[in-house]
LUMMI-782445 format. One record per residue (C-alpha): x, y, z; residue in three letters. Coordinates in steps of 0.1 Angstrom, whole numbers, padded with zeros to 4 digits, m for minus. Each point is the difference from the previous one (the first is absolute). Example, Ala and Ser with C-alpha at 12.3 -4.5 7.8 and 13.67 -1.06 7.14 Angstrom:
0123:m0045:0078:ala $
0014:0034:m0007:ser $
% end
This chain:
0156:0505:m0318:unk $
0012:m0030:m0019:unk $
0023:m0009:0027:unk $
m0027:0003:0027:unk $
m0024:m0022:m0019:unk $
0028:m0026:m0004:unk $
0008:0000:0038:unk $
m0038:m0003:0009:unk $
m0005:m0028:m0024:unk $
0031:m0019:0013:unk $
m0013:0005:0037:unk $
m0035:m0013:m0009:unk $
0010:m0028:m0025:unk $
0033:m0013:0014:unk $
0003:0013:0035:unk $
m0036:m0004:0014:unk $
m0011:m0026:m0026:unk $
m0037:0012:0002:unk $
m0023:m0023:m0017:unk $
m0020:0008:m0021:unk $
0021:0029:m0012:unk $
m0011:0035:0010:unk $
m0017:0020:m0027:unk $
0008:0036:m0010:unk $
0013:0017:m0031:unk $
0014:0031:0016:unk $
0025:0002:0029:unk $
m0027:0016:0021:unk $
m0024:m0028:m0006:unk $
0026:m0027:0008:unk $
0010:0017:0034:unk $
m0037:0005:0009:unk $
m0008:m0037:m0007:unk $
0031:m0010:0020:unk $
m0012:0021:0030:unk $
m0034:m0014:m0004:unk $
0014:m0036:0000:unk $
0017:0006:0033:unk $
m0031:0017:0015:unk $
m0019:m0032:m0008:unk $
0027:m0021:0015:unk $
m0001:0020:0032:unk $
m0037:m0002:0003:unk $
0004:m0037:0005:unk $
0007:0002:0037:unk $
m0003:m0037:0005:unk $
0027:m0026:m0001:unk $
m0012:m0019:m0031:unk $
0014:m0033:0014:unk $
m0007:m0016:0034:unk $
0017:0011:0031:unk $
0016:m0034:0002:unk $
0011:0002:m0035:unk $
0016:0034:0006:unk $
0019:m0014:0030:unk $
0012:m0030:m0020:unk $
0011:0024:m0029:unk $
0020:0021:0024:unk $
0016:m0030:0016:unk $
0011:m0014:m0034:unk $
0013:0034:m0012:unk $
0019:0004:0032:unk $
0017:m0033:m0006:unk $
0009:0007:m0036:unk $
0008:0038:0001:unk $
0022:0007:0031:unk $
m0001:0037:m0004:unk $
m0037:0004:m0003:unk $
m0007:0008:0036:unk $
0023:0031:m0003:unk $
m0014:0009:m0034:unk $
m0036:0001:0014:unk $
0011:0017:0032:unk $
0020:0028:m0019:unk $
m0026:0005:m0027:unk $
m0031:0004:0024:unk $
0022:0017:0028:unk $
m0012:m0027:0026:unk $
0013:0000:0034:unk $
0000:m0037:0010:unk $
0030:m0022:m0006:unk $
m0019:m0029:m0015:unk $
m0027:0014:m0022:unk $
m0009:m0030:m0022:unk $
m0031:m0009:0020:unk $
m0035:0002:m0018:unk $
m0019:0015:0029:unk $
0027:0027:0006:unk $
0002:0009:m0037:unk $
m0038:0001:m0004:unk $
m0002:0025:0030:unk $
0018:0023:m0024:unk $
m0022:m0011:m0030:unk $
0031:m0017:m0016:unk $
m0015:m0027:m0022:unk $
0017:m0029:m0018:unk $
0002:0019:m0033:unk $
0018:0028:0018:unk $
0027:m0024:0011:unk $
0004:m0017:m0033:unk $
0003:0034:m0018:unk $
0031:0007:0020:unk $
0018:m0031:m0012:unk $
0022:0002:m0031:unk $
m0012:m0019:m0030:unk $
0030:m0024:m0001:unk $
m0006:m0009:0037:unk $
m0037:m0006:m0008:unk $
0011:m0024:m0027:unk $
0022:m0019:0023:unk $
m0026:m0002:0027:unk $
m0026:m0014:m0025:unk $
0023:m0026:m0013:unk $
0012:m0011:0035:unk $
m0037:m0003:0011:unk $
m0013:m0017:m0032:unk $
m0021:0031:m0010:unk $
m0007:0007:m0036:unk $
0021:0027:m0016:unk $
m0023:0004:m0030:unk $
m0017:0034:0000:unk $
0003:0023:0030:unk $
0020:m0015:0028:unk $
m0018:0021:0027:unk $
m0034:m0013:m0010:unk $
0013:m0036:m0003:unk $
0014:0003:0036:unk $
m0032:0015:0014:unk $
m0021:m0027:m0015:unk $
0024:m0027:0013:unk $
m0004:0013:0036:unk $
m0038:0008:m0003:unk $
m0009:m0030:0022:unk $
m0037:0001:m0010:unk $
m0014:m0021:0029:unk $
0014:0023:0026:unk $
m0010:0031:m0020:unk $
m0037:m0013:0001:unk $
0003:m0008:0037:unk $
0013:0035:0007:unk $
m0032:0013:m0018:unk $
m0024:m0023:0017:unk $
m0019:0027:0016:unk $
m0002:0021:m0032:unk $
m0014:m0030:m0017:unk $
m0025:m0004:0027:unk $
m0010:0036:m0003:unk $
m0002:m0004:m0038:unk $
0023:0030:m0003:unk $
0011:m0003:m0036:unk $
0018:0033:m0001:unk $
0023:m0010:0031:unk $
0006:m0034:m0017:unk $
0010:0016:m0033:unk $
0024:0024:0018:unk $
0015:m0031:0016:unk $
0006:m0018:m0033:unk $
m0031:m0023:0002:unk $
m0024:m0001:m0029:unk $
m0033:m0017:0008:unk $
m0035:0003:m0014:unk $
m0028:0009:0023:unk $
m0016:m0035:m0006:unk $
0032:m0017:0011:unk $
0004:0016:0035:unk $
m0023:m0023:0019:unk $
0016:m0032:m0012:unk $
0035:0015:0005:unk $
m0009:0009:0036:unk $
m0012:m0035:0006:unk $
0032:m0015:m0016:unk $
0023:0021:0021:unk $
m0020:m0009:0032:unk $
0005:m0037:m0009:unk $
0038:0007:m0005:unk $
0003:0017:0034:unk $
m0017:m0028:0018:unk $
0022:m0025:m0017:unk $
0031:0020:0011:unk $
m0015:m0002:0036:unk $
0002:m0037:m0003:unk $
m0037:m0009:m0005:unk $
m0013:m0027:m0023:unk $
m0020:0020:m0026:unk $
m0021:m0029:m0012:unk $
m0012:0006:m0035:unk $
m0011:m0036:m0007:unk $
m0023:m0001:0031:unk $
m0013:0034:m0008:unk $
m0010:m0012:m0035:unk $
m0018:m0030:0016:unk $
m0020:0020:0024:unk $
m0009:0029:m0023:unk $
m0033:0001:m0018:unk $
m0012:0021:m0029:unk $
m0018:0022:0026:unk $
0025:0000:0029:unk $
0036:0006:m0009:unk $
0025:0003:0028:unk $
0030:0023:m0008:unk $
0028:m0017:0021:unk $
m0001:m0031:0022:unk $
0027:m0007:0026:unk $
0001:m0037:0008:unk $
0015:m0006:0035:unk $
m0001:m0037:m0006:unk $
m0002:m0028:0026:unk $
m0034:0010:0015:unk $
m0019:0010:m0031:unk $
0004:0036:0012:unk $
m0002:0030:m0024:unk $
0005:0037:m0001:unk $
m0021:0017:m0027:unk $
0013:0033:m0015:unk $
m0021:0025:m0020:unk $
0018:0028:m0020:unk $
m0017:0034:m0006:unk $
0013:0030:m0020:unk $
m0016:0035:0004:unk $
0005:0033:m0018:unk $
m0011:0020:0030:unk $
0016:m0001:0034:unk $
m0019:m0022:0024:unk $
m0017:m0033:m0009:unk $
m0036:0003:0013:unk $
m0023:m0026:m0015:unk $
m0002:m0023:0029:unk $
m0036:m0015:m0005:unk $
0009:m0012:m0036:unk $
0035:m0014:0008:unk $
m0013:m0018:0032:unk $
m0026:m0018:m0019:unk $
0026:m0011:m0026:unk $
0024:m0011:0028:unk $
m0028:m0019:0017:unk $
m0007:m0020:m0031:unk $
0038:m0010:m0002:unk $
m0001:m0010:0037:unk $
m0031:m0022:m0007:unk $
0017:m0015:m0031:unk $
0030:m0011:0019:unk $
m0020:m0013:0029:unk $
m0022:m0020:m0023:unk $
0032:m0017:m0013:unk $
0011:m0011:0035:unk $
0026:0029:0004:unk $
0003:0021:0031:unk $
0005:0037:m0007:unk $
0021:0014:0028:unk $
0002:0036:m0014:unk $
m0011:0021:m0029:unk $
0022:0029:m0010:unk $
m0011:0030:m0021:unk $
0029:0018:m0017:unk $
m0006:0035:m0014:unk $
0020:0032:m0002:unk $
m0021:0017:0027:unk $
m0032:m0004:0021:unk $
m0024:0026:0011:unk $
m0007:0005:0037:unk $
m0037:m0013:m0006:unk $
0013:m0031:m0016:unk $
0022:m0008:0029:unk $
m0028:0006:0024:unk $
m0024:m0022:m0020:unk $
0027:m0027:0000:unk $
0005:0001:0038:unk $
m0038:m0004:0004:unk $
m0003:m0030:m0022:unk $
m0007:m0032:0019:unk $
0001:m0025:m0029:unk $
0034:0005:m0017:unk $
0033:m0005:0015:unk $
0012:0029:m0020:unk $
0031:0022:0002:unk $
0009:0030:m0021:unk $
0035:0005:m0014:unk $
0011:0031:m0019:unk $
0024:m0004:m0031:unk $
0027:0022:0017:unk $
m0002:m0021:0032:unk $
0004:m0032:m0018:unk $
0031:0014:m0018:unk $
0015:0011:0032:unk $
m0006:m0035:0015:unk $
0017:m0016:m0029:unk $
0030:0022:0004:unk $
0003:m0007:0037:unk $
m0004:m0037:m0005:unk $
0028:0000:m0027:unk $
0022:0018:0026:unk $
m0008:m0024:0028:unk $
0021:m0032:0003:unk $
m0023:m0016:0025:unk $
m0029:m0014:m0021:unk $
0001:m0021:m0031:unk $
m0038:0004:m0004:unk $
m0019:0030:0013:unk $
m0018:m0009:0032:unk $
m0037:0004:m0013:unk $
m0014:0002:0036:unk $
0013:0036:0000:unk $
m0028:0006:m0026:unk $
m0027:m0013:0023:unk $
m0003:0028:0026:unk $
m0009:0034:m0016:unk $
m0029:0011:m0020:unk $
0022:0027:m0018:unk $
0034:m0017:0001:unk $
0027:0020:0017:unk $
0033:m0005:m0018:unk $
0020:0015:0028:unk $
m0010:m0027:0024:unk $
0007:m0027:m0026:unk $
0035:0015:m0008:unk $
0008:0001:0037:unk $
m0011:m0036:0005:unk $
0020:m0015:m0030:unk $
0030:0022:0009:unk $
0005:m0014:0035:unk $
% end
């Protein structure tokens, strides 16, 4: 019994380096808590870092540890020759932590030192934090933030308060349109905004005093459906810009989803040049734009045609 306790303690304290230390006075309690620890780890079906971060981690590991591909292939009995691809591994629910757990401690030490990663504390946690890539992690959860899905965000390693979700959704929308090459004009927005009317995002097309106004909405339930209230709000923004001698060529409403009734009401509206764009469509457009080498700036005229913007048509257009 003494020998068993010694082996279990060495596995937990020196082999796995679990922090904080697992409790348990008896051997049975220690083993039970160890199983519970791995059950909780397994419940986390998400990556914990961004997909881009996972891909970069694999690339760096592959450069530093020449036998890693074979190690992963043999351990998980994978059939492909080159298995160190994030999407391929995630298909088998193999996460960054699973890969790092395979690597001997001395190799992890060498990897940390070669990549300038701290070796204080637990190397695996230090490596995961180093490759977390928070901005991409938020962008990958753009739709979850729009739906105010706190549980899904927590599972993905994002901790936000309920009150922070609306502002975070707006910030990420600004980031996306900046990546698309637009001038997100914060200074002009501050000049135009009043205490009563506050535009979320203003895209300044420059040259002809032309603007695109963007409004961001988060919803808990599927299908944004308050057209009458939002249309009055957007009409006030339109009038505000016009009164300051700017021409509003398009208003975009970004939300995680729109109800059929909302889309119909939007189609019947004769005052606003309004288009609807879902969060998932906007992310797909961003990914397609990044892959395309044709455009330095997203051709905004592609946003002018549809009421509910069809990302497939846009992706085909920028991919030509």
